[in-house]
C-alpha angles and dihedrals in degrees: 000000000000112000123219116219110272094017127136118212119224091251090055092051089048090051091052090048091050091047092051091047090053090047089053088053090056100265107131091180130024139182128236098260090050089053092049091051091049091050089053091047092051090055125201090089122092115238114273112262093222143345087254088066091051097048095043089053091048090050090053091049090051092049088052091051094245096118135020126210140198137172114253121244109281090224091061091052091046092052089053090045094235139103120279116272127225105233124209135198129189109240126223087256091052091051091049093049091049091048091052090051093047093047091051094242090119133020116228088252091057102033100098095037090054093049093045093052094050100046 
């Protein structure tokens, strides 16, 4: 799929929706697998083809300023006897872009372009 400048792909919109749903459940930050599970639970989105699809989409959202990420503290991962997780959080801009899509003020294809031109 060829992307137009300023466009959000359906998977990126679904990731923002899942992130906001997790935030509403009290999760300020979340990891990729948690997002994928939430996307599946929300339905309406086909299952991700691969984790590469998920993380490439998250990287694009971060580059657009719609999510932030950080690596969790290695001590926390060590206590849980697992690798460190990369944690994500939807930014205020990400929340605003999603709200404009959901309210019909902007289509996913125009969401970023509209936000970029106004500020």
